[in-house]
C-alpha positions as CSV (number, residue, x, y, z in Angstrom):
1,M,-90.2,26.6,-46.8
2,D,-93.6,27.0,-45.1
3,W,-95.6,26.1,-48.2
4,Q,-93.4,23.2,-49.3
5,E,-94.0,21.0,-46.3
6,P,-97.9,20.9,-46.6
7,L,-97.5,20.5,-50.4
8,A,-95.2,17.5,-50.0
9,L,-97.5,15.9,-47.3
10,G,-100.4,16.5,-49.7
11,L,-98.6,14.7,-52.5
12,V,-97.8,11.8,-50.2
13,A,-101.4,11.6,-49.0
14,A,-102.6,11.6,-52.6
15,T,-100.2,8.8,-53.5
16,V,-101.4,6.7,-50.6
17,V,-105.0,7.3,-51.6
18,A,-104.3,6.4,-55.2
19,F,-102.6,3.1,-54.3
20,A,-105.2,2.2,-51.7
21,W,-108.3,3.1,-53.7
22,R,-108.4,0.1,-56.0
23,P,-108.1,-2.7,-53.3
24,L,-110.5,-0.8,-51.0
25,R,-113.1,-0.4,-53.8
26,R,-112.7,-4.1,-54.8
27,R,-113.3,-5.2,-51.2
28,F,-116.0,-2.8,-50.1
29,G,-117.4,-1.5,-53.4
30,P,-120.2,-2.9,-55.6
31,R,-119.7,-6.5,-56.6
32,R,-120.1,-7.8,-60.1
33,F,-123.3,-9.3,-61.3
34,S,-123.5,-13.1,-61.3
35,L,-126.5,-14.7,-62.9
36,Q,-126.3,-17.8,-60.6
37,R,-125.9,-15.8,-57.4
38,D,-128.2,-12.8,-58.1
39,T,-131.2,-14.5,-59.7
40,A,-133.4,-17.4,-58.6
41,C,-132.7,-19.2,-61.8
42,G,-129.4,-20.8,-60.9
43,C,-129.0,-22.2,-64.4
44,A,-125.6,-20.5,-65.2
45,G,-122.7,-22.8,-64.5
46,G,-123.4,-24.9,-61.4
47,N,-123.0,-28.6,-61.2
48,R,-123.4,-30.4,-64.5
49,S,-124.0,-34.1,-64.6
50,G,-123.1,-36.2,-67.6
51,P,-120.1,-36.4,-69.9
52,P,-118.1,-33.2,-70.7
53,P,-118.7,-31.7,-74.1
54,P,-116.4,-33.0,-76.9
55,S,-113.3,-31.1,-77.8
56,V,-112.3,-30.2,-81.3
57,K,-108.7,-30.1,-82.4
58,I,-107.8,-28.5,-85.7
59,S,-104.3,-29.0,-87.1
60,G,-102.6,-28.7,-90.4
61,R,-99.5,-27.7,-92.1
62,R,-98.9,-25.3,-95.0
63,G,-99.9,-26.9,-98.3
64,E,-101.9,-29.7,-96.7
65,R,-105.5,-30.0,-95.9
66,P,-106.5,-29.2,-92.3
67,R,-107.3,-32.1,-90.1
68,I,-110.2,-31.9,-87.7
69,E,-110.4,-34.3,-84.8
70,V,-113.3,-34.6,-82.4
71,R,-112.6,-36.3,-79.1
């Protein structure tokens, strides 16, 4: 009985560390690289002026020619 209690507590502690590792690493660990934030360029994303790019819709049924609509 003497060896079972420390072993059980060790397993519980390992489980707690395993479940807490990912959120702690996400919060305090290295952050992901962002071109806009990490460089002076600032050309990635950001505020765009002007109309949005056109969307393309491709539809069709079996045996028919596909239709391509640009909006």
